[in-house]
C-alpha positions as CSV (number, residue, x, y, z in Angstrom):
1,X,-39.7,-52.7,67.0
2,X,-38.7,-56.2,66.3
3,X,-39.6,-57.5,62.8
4,X,-39.9,-54.0,61.4
5,X,-37.3,-53.2,58.7
6,X,-35.3,-50.0,59.4
7,X,-34.6,-47.4,56.7
8,X,-30.9,-46.7,56.2
9,X,-29.9,-43.2,57.2
10,X,-28.5,-42.5,53.8
11,X,-31.9,-43.0,52.1
12,X,-33.8,-40.5,54.3
13,X,-34.8,-37.3,52.5
14,X,-33.2,-34.1,54.0
15,X,-35.4,-32.4,56.4
16,X,-37.2,-29.3,55.1
17,X,-36.6,-26.1,57.1
18,X,-39.9,-24.7,58.5
19,X,-41.5,-21.7,56.7
20,X,-39.2,-22.0,53.6
21,X,-42.1,-22.5,51.2
22,X,-44.7,-19.8,50.7
23,X,-47.6,-19.4,48.2
24,X,-47.5,-16.3,46.1
25,X,-48.9,-14.7,43.0
26,X,-46.7,-13.2,40.2
27,X,-48.2,-10.8,37.6
28,X,-46.8,-9.1,34.5
29,X,-46.1,-5.4,34.7
30,X,-48.1,-4.7,31.5
31,X,-51.6,-5.7,30.6
32,X,-51.2,-8.7,28.3
33,X,-53.9,-11.4,27.8
34,X,-51.2,-14.0,27.0
35,X,-49.6,-13.5,30.4
36,X,-52.0,-14.6,33.0
37,X,-50.9,-14.2,36.6
38,X,-49.1,-17.2,38.0
39,X,-50.0,-18.9,41.4
40,X,-46.7,-20.5,42.4
41,X,-44.7,-21.8,45.4
42,X,-41.7,-19.7,46.3
43,X,-38.8,-21.5,48.0
44,X,-36.9,-19.1,50.2
45,X,-33.8,-21.2,50.0
46,X,-33.6,-21.2,46.2
47,X,-31.6,-18.5,44.4
48,X,-33.7,-15.6,43.2
49,X,-32.2,-15.7,39.7
50,X,-33.5,-19.3,39.3
51,X,-37.0,-18.4,40.4
52,X,-36.9,-15.4,38.0
53,X,-35.8,-17.6,35.1
54,X,-38.7,-20.0,35.7
55,X,-41.2,-17.1,35.5
56,X,-39.7,-15.7,32.3
57,X,-39.8,-19.2,30.7
58,X,-43.4,-19.7,31.6
59,X,-44.3,-16.5,29.7
60,X,-41.8,-17.1,26.9
61,X,-39.6,-14.1,27.8
62,X,-36.1,-14.0,26.4
63,X,-33.2,-12.5,28.4
64,X,-34.3,-13.1,32.0
65,X,-31.4,-10.7,33.0
66,X,-33.6,-7.8,31.7
67,X,-36.3,-8.5,34.2
68,X,-36.7,-8.3,38.0
69,X,-39.4,-8.8,40.6
70,X,-41.1,-6.0,42.5
71,X,-43.4,-5.9,45.5
72,X,-46.8,-4.8,44.4
73,X,-48.2,-3.6,47.7
74,X,-47.4,0.0,48.8
75,X,-44.5,1.8,47.1
76,X,-43.1,-0.6,44.4
77,X,-39.6,-1.8,45.3
78,X,-37.3,-4.3,43.7
79,X,-36.8,-7.6,45.4
80,X,-33.1,-8.5,46.0
81,X,-31.3,-11.1,48.0
82,X,-31.2,-8.6,50.9
83,X,-35.0,-8.2,51.2
84,X,-36.3,-11.5,49.8
85,X,-37.2,-12.5,53.4
86,X,-40.1,-10.1,53.3
87,X,-41.9,-12.4,50.8
88,X,-44.8,-14.0,52.7
89,X,-47.8,-16.2,52.1
90,X,-50.2,-14.3,49.9
91,X,-47.7,-11.8,48.6
92,X,-48.3,-10.4,45.1
93,X,-45.2,-9.8,43.0
94,X,-44.8,-8.0,39.7
95,X,-42.4,-9.1,36.9
96,X,-41.0,-5.9,35.4
97,X,-37.9,-4.5,33.7
98,X,-34.7,-4.8,35.8
99,X,-33.2,-1.6,37.4
100,X,-30.6,-1.5,34.6
101,X,-33.2,-1.7,31.9
102,X,-35.5,0.7,33.7
103,X,-32.8,3.4,34.3
104,X,-31.6,3.1,30.7
105,X,-35.2,3.7,29.4
106,X,-35.7,6.7,31.7
107,X,-32.4,8.3,30.8
108,X,-33.1,7.9,27.1
109,X,-36.5,9.6,27.4
110,X,-35.0,12.5,29.5
111,X,-32.2,13.0,27.0
112,X,-33.9,12.4,23.7
113,X,-37.7,12.6,24.3
114,X,-40.0,15.5,23.6
115,X,-41.7,17.5,26.4
116,X,-44.4,15.0,27.1
117,X,-42.1,12.0,27.0
118,X,-39.6,13.8,29.2
119,X,-42.3,14.7,31.7
120,X,-43.4,11.1,31.9
121,X,-39.9,9.9,32.4
122,X,-39.4,12.3,35.3
123,X,-42.5,11.0,36.9
124,X,-41.2,7.5,36.6
125,X,-38.0,8.6,38.1
126,X,-39.9,10.1,41.0
127,X,-41.8,6.8,41.5
128,X,-38.6,4.8,41.7
129,X,-36.4,7.3,43.6
130,X,-37.1,5.7,46.9
131,X,-35.8,2.3,45.8
132,X,-32.2,1.8,46.7
133,X,-31.6,-0.8,44.0
134,X,-32.9,1.6,41.3
135,X,-30.9,4.6,42.8
136,X,-27.6,2.7,42.7
137,X,-28.1,1.8,39.1
138,X,-29.2,5.4,38.3
139,X,-26.0,6.7,39.8
140,X,-23.9,4.1,38.1
141,X,-25.3,5.2,34.7
142,X,-24.4,8.9,35.6
143,X,-28.0,9.8,36.0
144,X,-27.2,12.3,38.8
145,X,-25.0,14.3,36.4
146,X,-27.8,14.5,33.9
147,X,-30.3,15.6,36.5
148,X,-28.0,18.3,37.8
149,X,-27.3,19.6,34.3
150,X,-31.0,19.8,33.6
151,X,-31.6,21.7,36.8
152,X,-28.7,24.1,36.1
153,X,-29.7,24.8,32.5
154,X,-33.5,24.7,33.0
155,X,-33.8,21.8,30.5
156,X,-37.5,21.8,30.9
157,X,-37.8,25.1,29.2
158,X,-36.3,23.7,26.0
159,X,-39.3,21.4,25.6
160,X,-42.3,23.5,24.5
161,X,-44.6,20.5,24.5
162,X,-44.3,20.2,28.3
163,X,-47.8,20.3,29.8
164,X,-46.9,22.1,33.0
165,X,-43.5,23.6,33.5
166,X,-44.0,24.3,37.2
167,X,-45.1,20.7,37.8
168,X,-42.1,19.3,36.0
169,X,-39.7,21.6,37.9
170,X,-41.3,20.5,41.2
171,X,-41.0,16.8,40.2
172,X,-37.4,17.2,39.1
173,X,-36.3,18.9,42.4
174,X,-38.2,16.3,44.4
175,X,-36.4,13.5,42.5
176,X,-33.1,15.2,43.3
177,X,-33.9,15.3,47.0
178,X,-35.0,11.7,47.2
179,X,-31.9,10.5,45.4
180,X,-29.7,12.5,47.7
181,X,-31.5,11.2,50.8
182,X,-29.9,7.8,50.2
183,X,-26.5,9.2,51.1
184,X,-24.8,7.6,48.1
185,X,-23.7,11.0,46.6
186,X,-21.9,13.8,48.4
187,X,-23.6,17.2,48.4
188,X,-20.4,18.8,47.1
189,X,-21.2,17.3,43.7
190,X,-23.1,20.5,42.8
191,X,-21.5,23.8,41.7
192,X,-22.2,27.5,41.6
193,X,-24.6,27.3,38.7
194,X,-26.8,24.7,40.5
195,X,-26.9,26.9,43.6
196,X,-27.7,30.0,41.6
197,X,-30.6,28.2,39.9
198,X,-32.1,26.8,43.1
199,X,-31.6,30.1,44.9
200,X,-33.5,31.9,42.1
201,X,-36.6,29.9,42.9
202,X,-36.4,30.9,46.6
203,X,-35.9,34.6,45.8
204,X,-39.0,34.7,43.6
205,X,-41.9,35.7,45.8
206,X,-44.4,34.4,43.3
207,X,-42.8,31.0,42.8
208,X,-44.9,27.8,43.1
209,X,-45.0,26.6,46.8
210,X,-44.0,23.1,45.8
211,X,-40.9,24.4,44.0
212,X,-40.0,26.7,46.9
213,X,-40.3,23.8,49.4
214,X,-38.0,21.5,47.4
215,X,-35.6,24.4,46.8
216,X,-35.3,25.3,50.4
217,X,-34.8,21.7,51.4
218,X,-32.0,21.3,48.9
219,X,-30.3,24.5,50.1
220,X,-30.7,23.2,53.7
221,X,-28.9,20.0,52.7
222,X,-26.1,22.1,51.1
223,X,-25.8,24.2,54.3
224,X,-25.6,21.2,56.6
225,X,-23.7,18.7,54.4
226,X,-21.4,20.6,52.0
227,X,-18.5,23.1,52.1
228,X,-20.6,25.7,50.2
229,X,-22.3,27.2,53.3
230,X,-21.1,30.8,52.6
231,X,-22.1,30.5,48.9
232,X,-25.6,29.4,49.8
233,X,-26.2,32.1,52.5
234,X,-25.0,34.8,50.1
235,X,-27.5,33.9,47.4
236,X,-30.7,33.9,49.6
237,X,-32.4,37.1,50.3
238,X,-33.8,37.6,53.9
239,X,-36.7,39.5,52.4
240,X,-37.6,36.4,50.4
241,X,-37.6,34.2,53.4
242,X,-39.9,36.6,55.3
243,X,-42.3,36.5,52.4
244,X,-42.3,32.7,52.4
245,X,-43.1,32.7,56.2
246,X,-46.4,34.4,55.3
247,X,-47.5,31.4,53.3
248,X,-48.7,28.4,55.2
249,X,-47.5,26.0,52.5
250,X,-43.9,27.1,52.8
251,X,-43.6,27.9,56.5
252,X,-42.2,24.6,57.6
253,X,-39.5,24.5,54.9
254,X,-38.5,28.1,55.5
255,X,-38.2,27.6,59.2
256,X,-36.2,24.5,58.7
257,X,-33.8,26.4,56.4
258,X,-33.4,29.2,59.0
259,X,-32.7,26.5,61.7
260,X,-30.0,25.2,59.4
261,X,-28.4,28.6,59.2
262,X,-28.4,28.8,63.0
263,X,-26.8,25.4,63.2
264,X,-23.9,26.4,61.0
265,X,-23.5,30.1,61.8
266,X,-21.3,31.4,64.6
267,X,-20.3,34.6,66.3
268,X,-21.6,37.8,64.8
269,X,-23.6,36.0,62.2
270,X,-25.7,34.3,64.8
271,X,-26.3,37.6,66.7
272,X,-27.2,39.4,63.5
273,X,-29.6,36.6,62.6
274,X,-31.2,36.7,66.1
275,X,-31.6,40.4,66.6
276,X,-31.9,41.8,63.1
277,X,-33.6,38.7,61.6
278,X,-35.9,36.5,63.6
279,X,-36.4,38.9,66.5
280,X,-36.9,41.9,64.3
281,X,-40.4,43.6,64.8
282,X,-41.5,42.6,61.3
283,X,-40.6,38.9,61.7
284,X,-42.0,38.7,65.2
285,X,-45.3,40.1,64.0
286,X,-45.5,37.5,61.2
287,X,-44.6,34.7,63.6
288,X,-47.3,35.6,66.1
289,X,-50.0,36.4,63.6
290,X,-49.4,33.9,60.8
291,X,-47.0,31.2,61.7
292,X,-48.2,30.4,65.3
293,X,-51.5,32.3,65.7
294,X,-53.3,31.7,68.9
295,X,-56.7,31.3,67.1
296,X,-55.5,29.0,64.3
297,X,-54.2,25.4,64.1
298,X,-50.5,25.0,63.8
299,X,-49.3,21.9,61.8
300,X,-47.0,19.4,63.5
301,X,-44.2,20.2,61.1
302,X,-44.4,23.9,61.7
303,X,-44.7,23.5,65.5
304,X,-41.6,21.3,65.5
305,X,-39.5,23.8,63.5
306,X,-40.7,26.7,65.7
307,X,-39.6,24.7,68.8
308,X,-36.2,24.0,67.3
309,X,-35.9,27.7,66.3
310,X,-36.7,28.7,69.9
311,X,-33.9,26.4,71.1
312,X,-31.5,28.1,68.7
313,X,-32.5,31.5,70.0
314,X,-32.0,30.5,73.6
315,X,-28.7,28.8,72.6
316,X,-27.5,32.2,71.4
317,X,-28.3,33.7,74.8
318,X,-26.2,30.9,76.4
319,X,-23.3,31.4,74.0
320,X,-23.2,35.2,74.5
321,X,-23.2,35.0,78.3
322,X,-21.4,31.7,79.1
323,X,-20.4,31.2,82.7
324,X,-16.9,32.1,83.6
325,X,-14.8,34.7,85.2
326,X,-16.3,38.2,84.6
327,X,-13.6,40.7,85.4
328,X,-13.6,42.7,82.2
329,X,-14.4,46.3,81.7
330,X,-17.9,45.6,80.5
331,X,-18.8,43.8,83.7
332,X,-17.4,46.7,85.8
333,X,-19.5,49.1,83.9
334,X,-22.6,46.9,84.4
335,X,-22.0,46.9,88.2
336,X,-21.6,50.6,88.1
337,X,-24.9,51.1,86.3
338,X,-26.7,48.8,88.8
339,X,-25.1,50.7,91.7
340,X,-26.3,54.0,90.3
341,X,-29.9,52.8,89.7
342,X,-30.0,51.4,93.2
343,X,-28.7,54.5,94.8
344,X,-31.3,56.7,93.2
345,X,-34.1,54.5,94.7
346,X,-32.7,54.0,98.1
347,X,-32.6,57.7,98.7
348,X,-36.4,57.6,98.6
349,X,-36.9,54.5,100.8
350,X,-38.3,55.5,104.2
351,X,-36.5,54.3,107.3
352,X,-38.3,51.5,109.0
353,X,-38.3,50.2,112.6
354,X,-36.3,47.1,111.5
355,X,-33.7,48.9,109.4
356,X,-33.0,51.7,111.8
357,X,-30.7,54.6,110.8
358,X,-29.0,54.2,107.5
359,X,-25.3,53.5,107.8
360,X,-22.7,55.6,106.1
361,X,-21.5,52.5,104.2
362,X,-24.9,51.9,102.9
363,X,-25.3,55.5,101.7
364,X,-21.9,55.3,100.0
365,X,-22.2,51.9,98.4
366,X,-25.8,50.8,98.1
367,X,-25.0,47.8,96.0
368,X,-24.4,46.0,99.3
369,X,-28.2,46.2,100.0
370,X,-28.8,44.1,96.9
371,X,-27.4,41.1,98.7
372,X,-23.7,41.2,97.8
373,X,-21.5,40.2,100.7
374,X,-18.5,42.1,99.4
375,X,-19.9,45.4,98.1
376,X,-16.4,46.6,97.2
377,X,-15.6,43.5,95.1
378,X,-19.0,42.4,93.9
379,X,-17.7,40.6,90.8
380,X,-15.8,38.2,93.0
381,X,-19.1,36.7,94.1
382,X,-19.9,35.6,90.6
383,X,-16.9,33.2,90.6
384,X,-19.0,30.3,91.9
385,X,-22.3,31.1,90.1
386,X,-23.7,29.1,87.2
387,X,-24.3,31.2,84.1
388,X,-22.5,34.1,85.9
389,X,-22.4,36.4,82.8
390,X,-26.0,35.8,82.1
391,X,-27.0,36.6,85.6
392,X,-25.1,39.9,85.6
393,X,-26.5,40.7,82.1
394,X,-30.1,40.1,83.3
395,X,-29.5,42.3,86.4
396,X,-28.2,45.1,84.3
397,X,-31.0,44.7,81.8
398,X,-33.5,45.0,84.7
399,X,-31.8,48.1,86.2
400,X,-31.3,50.0,82.9
401,X,-34.0,48.8,80.4
402,X,-36.9,48.3,82.9
403,X,-36.1,51.3,85.1
404,X,-39.6,51.7,86.6
405,X,-40.1,48.1,87.4
406,X,-36.6,48.0,88.9
407,X,-37.3,51.1,91.0
408,X,-40.6,49.6,92.2
409,X,-38.9,46.3,93.1
410,X,-36.1,48.0,95.2
411,X,-38.5,50.4,96.8
412,X,-41.0,47.8,97.9
413,X,-38.4,45.3,99.0
414,X,-36.4,47.7,101.1
415,X,-39.5,49.5,102.6
416,X,-40.7,46.4,104.5
417,X,-40.4,46.2,108.2
418,X,-39.6,42.5,107.8
419,X,-36.6,40.9,106.0
420,X,-35.7,42.3,102.6
421,X,-35.7,40.0,99.5
422,X,-32.1,39.3,98.5
423,X,-31.7,40.7,95.0
424,X,-28.5,39.0,94.0
425,X,-29.4,35.6,95.3
426,X,-32.9,35.8,93.8
427,X,-31.3,36.7,90.4
428,X,-29.1,33.6,90.5
429,X,-32.1,31.4,91.3
430,X,-34.4,32.9,88.7
431,X,-31.9,32.7,85.9
432,X,-31.5,29.0,86.8
433,X,-35.3,28.5,86.8
434,X,-35.7,30.2,83.4
435,X,-32.7,28.3,82.0
436,X,-34.4,25.0,82.9
437,X,-37.8,26.3,81.6
438,X,-36.4,27.3,78.2
439,X,-33.7,24.6,78.1
440,X,-30.8,27.0,77.9
441,X,-27.6,25.2,76.7
442,X,-29.5,22.0,75.9
443,X,-30.1,20.6,72.4
444,X,-33.8,20.1,71.2
445,X,-35.4,17.0,72.4
446,X,-35.8,14.3,69.8
447,X,-39.5,13.7,70.4
448,X,-42.1,16.2,71.5
449,X,-40.9,19.6,72.5
450,X,-43.3,22.6,73.0
451,X,-42.6,26.1,71.7
452,X,-43.4,29.2,73.7
453,X,-45.0,32.0,71.8
454,X,-43.7,34.5,74.4
455,X,-40.2,34.0,73.0
456,X,-41.3,35.7,69.8
457,X,-43.0,38.6,71.4
458,X,-39.9,40.5,72.4
459,X,-36.4,41.2,71.0
460,X,-35.0,40.2,74.4
461,X,-37.3,37.4,75.5
462,X,-35.1,35.8,78.1
463,X,-34.2,39.1,79.7
464,X,-37.8,40.2,79.7
465,X,-38.8,36.9,81.2
466,X,-36.3,37.5,84.0
467,X,-37.8,41.0,84.7
468,X,-41.2,39.5,84.8
469,X,-40.1,36.8,87.2
470,X,-38.4,39.4,89.5
471,X,-41.6,41.4,89.7
472,X,-43.6,38.2,90.5
473,X,-41.1,37.3,93.2
474,X,-41.6,40.6,94.9
475,X,-45.3,40.1,95.0
476,X,-45.1,36.5,96.1
477,X,-42.6,37.4,98.8
478,X,-45.1,39.9,100.2
479,X,-48.0,37.4,100.0
480,X,-46.1,34.8,101.9
481,X,-44.8,37.4,104.5
482,X,-41.4,35.8,103.9
483,X,-38.1,36.3,105.7
484,X,-34.7,35.3,104.6
485,X,-35.2,31.8,106.1
486,X,-38.1,31.3,103.7
487,X,-36.0,32.0,100.6
488,X,-36.0,28.4,99.1
489,X,-39.7,28.0,99.9
490,X,-40.5,31.2,98.0
491,X,-38.4,30.1,95.1
492,X,-40.3,26.9,94.9
493,X,-43.6,28.7,94.7
494,X,-42.2,31.1,92.1
495,X,-41.0,28.1,90.0
496,X,-44.6,26.7,90.1
497,X,-46.0,30.1,89.1
498,X,-43.8,30.5,86.1
499,X,-44.1,26.9,84.9
500,X,-47.9,26.6,85.3
501,X,-48.7,29.9,83.8
502,X,-46.3,29.4,80.8
503,X,-47.4,25.7,80.2
504,X,-51.1,26.4,80.7
505,X,-53.7,24.7,78.5
506,X,-53.9,27.9,76.5
507,X,-50.4,29.2,76.7
508,X,-49.7,33.0,76.8
509,X,-49.0,34.6,73.4
510,X,-47.0,37.6,74.7
511,X,-45.1,38.6,77.8
512,X,-48.1,40.7,78.9
513,X,-50.4,37.7,78.5
514,X,-47.9,35.8,80.6
515,X,-47.9,38.5,83.3
516,X,-51.7,38.4,83.4
517,X,-51.7,34.6,83.6
518,X,-49.3,34.6,86.5
519,X,-51.7,36.7,88.5
520,X,-54.1,33.8,88.4
521,X,-51.5,31.6,90.2
522,X,-51.3,33.4,93.5
523,X,-49.5,31.9,96.5
524,X,-52.8,30.6,97.8
525,X,-53.6,29.0,94.4
526,X,-50.2,27.4,94.2
527,X,-50.7,26.0,97.8
528,X,-54.0,24.5,96.7
529,X,-52.5,23.0,93.5
530,X,-49.6,21.5,95.4
531,X,-52.0,20.0,98.0
532,X,-54.1,18.4,95.3
533,X,-51.0,17.1,93.6
534,X,-49.8,15.6,96.8
535,X,-53.1,14.0,97.6
536,X,-53.3,12.5,94.0
537,X,-49.8,11.2,94.3
538,X,-50.5,9.6,97.7
539,X,-53.7,8.1,96.4
540,X,-51.9,6.6,93.5
541,X,-49.1,5.3,95.6
542,X,-51.5,3.9,98.1
543,X,-52.8,1.5,95.4
544,X,-49.3,0.1,94.8
545,X,-48.9,-3.5,95.8
546,X,-46.1,-2.9,98.3
547,X,-48.1,-0.2,100.0
548,X,-51.2,-2.4,100.2
549,X,-49.1,-5.1,101.8
550,X,-47.6,-2.7,104.3
551,X,-51.0,-1.3,105.2
552,X,-52.3,-4.8,105.9
553,X,-49.2,-5.6,107.9
554,X,-49.7,-2.5,110.1
555,X,-53.5,-2.9,110.4
556,X,-53.6,-5.2,113.5
557,X,-51.1,-3.0,115.3
558,X,-53.1,0.2,114.6
559,X,-56.4,-1.5,115.6
560,X,-54.8,-2.5,118.9
561,X,-53.7,1.0,119.4
562,X,-57.3,2.4,118.7
563,X,-58.7,-0.2,121.1
564,X,-56.3,0.8,123.8
565,X,-57.3,4.4,123.3
566,X,-61.0,3.5,123.8
567,X,-60.2,1.6,127.0
568,X,-58.2,4.5,128.4
569,X,-61.1,6.8,127.7
570,X,-63.5,4.5,129.5
571,X,-61.1,4.4,132.5
572,X,-61.3,8.1,132.8
573,X,-65.1,7.9,132.9
574,X,-67.9,9.8,131.4
575,X,-71.2,11.4,132.3
576,X,-74.5,10.0,130.8
577,X,-78.0,11.3,130.7
578,X,-80.3,10.0,133.4
579,X,-83.1,7.6,132.3
580,X,-86.3,6.7,134.0
581,X,-87.2,3.1,133.5
582,X,-88.2,0.3,136.0
583,X,-87.1,-3.2,135.9
584,X,-83.7,-2.7,134.4
585,X,-81.1,-2.0,137.1
586,X,-82.7,1.3,138.0
587,X,-80.5,2.2,141.0
588,X,-81.9,5.7,141.7
589,X,-85.0,7.6,140.6
590,X,-83.5,11.0,140.9
591,X,-83.5,13.2,137.8
592,X,-79.8,13.8,137.5
593,X,-76.8,12.7,135.5
594,X,-75.0,9.5,136.3
595,X,-71.4,8.4,135.8
596,X,-69.6,5.3,134.7
597,X,-66.0,4.4,134.4
598,X,-63.9,1.2,133.7
599,X,-61.5,-0.1,136.3
600,X,-57.8,0.1,135.6
601,X,-57.6,-3.6,135.1
602,X,-60.5,-3.5,132.6
603,X,-62.5,-6.1,134.6
604,X,-65.2,-4.0,136.3
605,X,-67.6,-1.2,135.4
606,X,-68.3,1.3,138.2
607,X,-71.3,3.5,138.0
608,X,-73.5,5.7,140.1
609,X,-75.1,9.1,140.8
610,X,-73.1,12.1,142.0
611,X,-74.2,15.5,143.3
612,X,-70.9,17.1,142.2
613,X,-71.3,17.9,138.5
614,X,-67.8,19.5,138.3
615,X,-65.9,16.2,138.3
616,X,-66.3,12.5,137.5
617,X,-66.3,10.4,140.8
618,X,-63.5,8.0,141.4
619,X,-64.4,4.3,141.4
620,X,-64.6,4.0,145.2
621,X,-67.4,6.7,145.2
622,X,-69.6,4.8,142.8
623,X,-71.7,2.3,144.7
624,X,-72.6,0.0,141.8
625,X,-70.5,-2.2,139.7
626,X,-70.8,-4.8,136.9
627,X,-68.2,-7.4,136.0
628,X,-67.0,-7.2,132.4
629,X,-67.3,-11.0,132.3
630,X,-71.0,-10.7,132.9
631,X,-71.5,-8.6,129.8
632,X,-72.9,-10.8,127.0
633,X,-73.9,-8.4,124.3
634,X,-74.1,-4.7,123.3
635,X,-77.3,-3.2,121.9
636,X,-77.4,0.1,120.1
637,X,-80.0,2.5,118.8
638,X,-83.6,1.3,118.6
639,X,-82.6,-2.2,119.8
640,X,-82.2,-0.7,123.3
641,X,-85.2,-1.3,125.5
642,X,-85.0,2.1,127.2
643,X,-85.5,4.2,124.0
644,X,-88.1,2.3,122.0
645,X,-90.6,5.1,122.6
646,X,-88.0,7.9,122.5
647,X,-87.1,8.5,118.9
648,X,-85.1,11.6,119.5
649,X,-82.4,10.0,121.6
650,X,-82.2,6.6,120.0
651,X,-79.1,7.4,118.0
652,X,-77.0,8.0,121.2
653,X,-78.4,5.0,123.1
654,X,-76.7,1.7,123.9
655,X,-77.4,-1.1,126.4
656,X,-75.3,-3.8,127.9
657,X,-77.0,-7.2,128.1
658,X,-76.0,-8.9,131.3
659,X,-75.8,-12.5,132.3
660,X,-78.6,-14.1,134.3
661,X,-82.1,-12.9,133.8
662,X,-81.2,-10.8,130.7
663,X,-81.1,-7.6,132.6
664,X,-79.6,-4.5,130.8
665,X,-77.5,-1.6,131.8
666,X,-78.8,1.3,129.7
667,X,-76.9,4.4,128.5
668,X,-77.7,7.6,126.6
669,X,-74.4,9.3,125.5
670,X,-74.2,13.1,125.8
671,X,-72.9,13.4,122.2
672,X,-71.9,11.3,119.2
673,X,-68.2,11.1,120.0
674,X,-68.9,9.7,123.5
675,X,-71.3,7.2,121.9
676,X,-68.6,6.0,119.5
677,X,-65.8,5.9,122.1
678,X,-67.9,3.8,124.5
679,X,-69.4,1.5,121.9
680,X,-66.0,0.8,120.4
681,X,-64.6,0.2,123.9
682,X,-67.3,-2.4,124.7
683,X,-66.8,-4.1,121.3
684,X,-63.1,-4.3,122.3
685,X,-63.9,-5.8,125.7
686,X,-66.2,-8.3,124.0
687,X,-63.6,-9.3,121.5
688,X,-65.6,-7.9,118.5
689,X,-64.6,-5.6,115.7
690,X,-64.9,-1.8,116.3
691,X,-67.3,-0.7,113.6
692,X,-68.0,3.0,114.4
693,X,-67.3,5.7,111.9
694,X,-64.9,7.2,114.3
695,X,-62.9,4.0,114.5
696,X,-62.9,3.7,110.8
697,X,-61.6,7.3,110.3
698,X,-59.0,6.8,113.1
699,X,-57.8,3.6,111.4
700,X,-57.5,5.4,108.0
701,X,-55.7,8.4,109.5
702,X,-53.3,6.4,111.6
703,X,-52.4,4.0,108.8
704,X,-51.8,7.0,106.5
705,X,-49.4,8.8,108.9
706,X,-47.6,5.6,109.9
707,X,-47.0,4.7,106.2
708,X,-45.8,8.3,105.6
709,X,-43.4,8.1,108.5
710,X,-42.0,4.7,107.3
711,X,-41.6,6.0,103.7
712,X,-39.7,9.2,104.7
713,X,-36.4,7.6,103.6
714,X,-37.9,6.8,100.2
715,X,-38.6,10.5,99.3
716,X,-38.0,10.9,95.5
717,X,-37.9,7.1,94.9
718,X,-40.7,5.7,92.7
719,X,-42.8,3.1,94.5
720,X,-43.0,0.0,92.2
721,X,-46.4,-1.3,91.2
722,X,-45.4,-4.9,92.2
723,X,-43.6,-6.0,95.3
724,X,-40.0,-6.9,94.5
725,X,-39.3,-10.6,94.9
726,X,-37.1,-11.8,97.7
727,X,-33.9,-13.3,96.4
728,X,-33.5,-17.0,96.8
729,X,-31.7,-18.2,99.9
730,X,-28.0,-19.1,99.6
731,X,-27.2,-22.7,98.8
732,X,-25.7,-23.0,102.3
733,X,-25.2,-21.0,105.4
734,X,-21.6,-22.0,106.1
735,X,-19.5,-18.9,106.8
736,X,-15.8,-18.6,107.0
737,X,-13.6,-15.7,108.2
738,X,-10.0,-15.2,107.1
739,X,-7.8,-13.6,109.7
740,X,-4.6,-11.9,108.6
741,X,-1.6,-12.6,110.7
């Protein structure tokens, strides 16, 4: 403004960045009356060393470099230039010895102190082991070497004043784990003596659970992150692992260690671990009774490790029977065994009207009856099959290990007068379904994941699940009275049966439980579930904004269609009950039915009596008529003048109020449907809404089916909750076409 002096730009103070100043409290790490907590302002832009020097000066502390600041809330952690941004208004900080000073003090106590002092130092180390600043200084001062030497030599035992040797061992091993978790030291830093010492704790069945947990976790880290895998596996007794599975406190760490073995093992080692280890009768019994009991609660950690273990077991199945060309001697022998088992059953199968006389080729090579198109070269048909080796292996297992179930399957399938169930094609589909169900060939999911107890109820869980599925298929095929054209539909039902029974609210514990649970999901029950699911999905989709808009857009068109239907019905005519009433267009006093119909141009109502009850008279045969334009209103029920004293028929009565002296043409419909059809029709003629329950239901049904028809092309596409926005129009509508010469 004129007359107001301006301040030179050079004299203006620099602007202060927002949120750079915060109010905090700083307290001393020891109880000292002379060092009262300070309420200060912290400038986030100022160097941390300068702020620290000010705090030391306030409390007359020499050597600020020996001190540092820590967050007081939660787990104490040192404040550095990297995390100083976490200081906020109201933060409480602690002035304490620096990481260098703290580490030196702890190492001195561990090296030179007595038992009590050493134990206290190890506890301090445990408290600071999660702080990266402390850990870096601890490693720089060769603290890891000292800690490893103590573990190797059992340094705790040389301190008789130690209050609790077991507690100190657990704390020390826990410190080692936390320090290694930072990834600043390679796992190969340890040697044979260290591994021997840690393994000795695991191999002691009476060792403290906390020590066992830490020891197993350390060994797991060595398995996964070092070159000493063989050395670790050699030191651990499988018997000891089985004993630790029996204790709830060590189950999760034991399972995690076993999973690490699966991760690193290969070939024969994996197979031995699967068949002679985890799936041995003793371990399976412990798993089902102690680790994952049906009556007890399973912790989240244990459940997660059991799920990962299940994935490893199924991965072994995938590795053993990977898809590929199967033309080796073993495959030929498996086909020969299947052929032999099939032949022994087919000899007992009675001839049916549909099969006719058995051909010589069928008698000589019955494997063709199992669905192979080239009975002489059945292995060629596996060339295009996913998981081909696994399919053949499961077929062979069914024919040779579950002989009675296989015989029953073949006998029932081939004894039917209708189409036989294709064994080979069914096996391919079932292996695919089970591979999806058990996630064969896929890594464990990062979040969630549910284990299946049935996997631990057999030494061949996948193969037995296949046999169970084949038996279920035979039963479902029979229930559905299926033919070869119904194959995919039957497989869809079977998939639902297997999935719903296995993933039930209370999942089956054993294969026999699974078999019993499947019986509850018959074909009729699956049909019911699928219908309910479809209705629920349609109901949910019907609430989506795009569907609501589509319904409103179609509503006038459908209402017009319903109205047209009512008028067409009126044009055909209907028979009505005769009424006896004077003064209201009573055209005949005879006690008989009378008829009414609408003209083809919807302008006239023709009505009258007829002696012929077998047909509705044509318009020309009806002597009376009323112009639609003369109809002023429609009365229904008790409002009608001809039924005020006849309560029994009032619900089917309606009257037309005509122009002039307010005469009425009175009707009593023969049934409820005729009442709704004619009342809707008159509402349509009068330009009013059709309000009958029949019209409402027709509107709902027709809208539903019309929307279904229009959404056929969107099958499998999720309907958005909100209607997508139309893109903006182009800036111009000028088009050009380039013609090539």
